[in-house]
N, C-alpha and C positions, 0 to 999 in steps of 0.2 A: 672146691667148696665142700664136697662130700667128705674129704679127708679131714678138713677142719672141724666139721660137725662131729664126726666119729672120734676124733682126738679129744675134743672138749668133753664129750660125754664119757669117754674112757677115763680121762683125768678125774672128773667128778666122781665116778664110781670107785676108783682106786683110792682117792683121797678120803672118801667117806668110809671105806672099809678099813683103811689104816687108822683113822681117828677112832672109829668104833672099837677096833681091836685094842688100841692103846688105852682107851677109857674103861673097857670092861674086862680086858685080859682074856678074851675068848680066843679060840683057834682061828687060823686063817680061813678055813672053810666056813665057819660060822659067821665071820666078819664079811666074807664075800657074799654069803646068802642074805645077810641083813642089808648089805649095800644094794644088792640086786632088788630086794623087795622094796626098799625105801626109795631108791632112785629110778625105779621102773617108770613111773608116771612122768617125771621130768624128761627122761630120755625119749620116751615115746612122743611126748608133746613137742619137743624140739625137732625130732625127725619128722613128725607129722606136719608141723608148720612149714618146714622146708619142702616137704613132698608136695603139699597142697599149693605152695607158692610157685613151684616149678611146673605144675600141670598145664597151665595155659600156654606156657612157652613150648612144652613138649608136644602139644597138639598141633601146633603150626597152622592155625586157622587163618591168620592174616596174610595179606599179600607179601611175599618175600620172606616169610618167617620159616620157610622150610629148611633153610640153612642152619638156623638156631635150634630146630627141633631135635636134630641128632645129638647135639651137645646136651640139651636138657634131658633127653632119654638116658644118656650116659650118667648124668648127675643123679637121676632118679634111681638107677641101678646101684650106684655107689652109696647112696643114702640107705637103700634097703639092705645092702650087704654090710655096710658099716654099723647099722643099728643092730642087726643080728649078731655080728661079731662082738659088739660092745656088750650085749646082754648075755651072750653065751661063752665066748672065748676068753674075754678079759677076766671074769671071775675065776675061771678055771686056771688061767695062767697066774693070777694073783695067788691062788691057793698053792700051786706048785712051787712058786718062787719064795713064798713066805712061810715055810714050814716051821722055822725056829721059833724061839721065844719072842714075844712082843716086848720092845723096849719102851720104857716109860717116856713121856713127853719131855722130861727134863734133860735127857741125854742128847736131844736134837738142838737145844739152844746153846 
């Protein structure tokens, strides 16, 4: 679950950066910064909703729920790590991999 959320957020971030770069002709670093600023709220909202939704399961308060609490705690850790890597590592990696000139949208069709 946590890998799916992190992957979806990373894809949204990179897609926004690519489209912004193609539309404005800015550098990869500028596009990554713009994507990080614009997509920060949706990424945090998605991760926050998942985190809050897993909290009752991780507390293990009901009878027999102790077995699921360990799984929930692992998912919470994965969500926290995935969100941090989405917001910090993915824009850095995008900047390093997309140093060349931006191609116009017509070349992809």
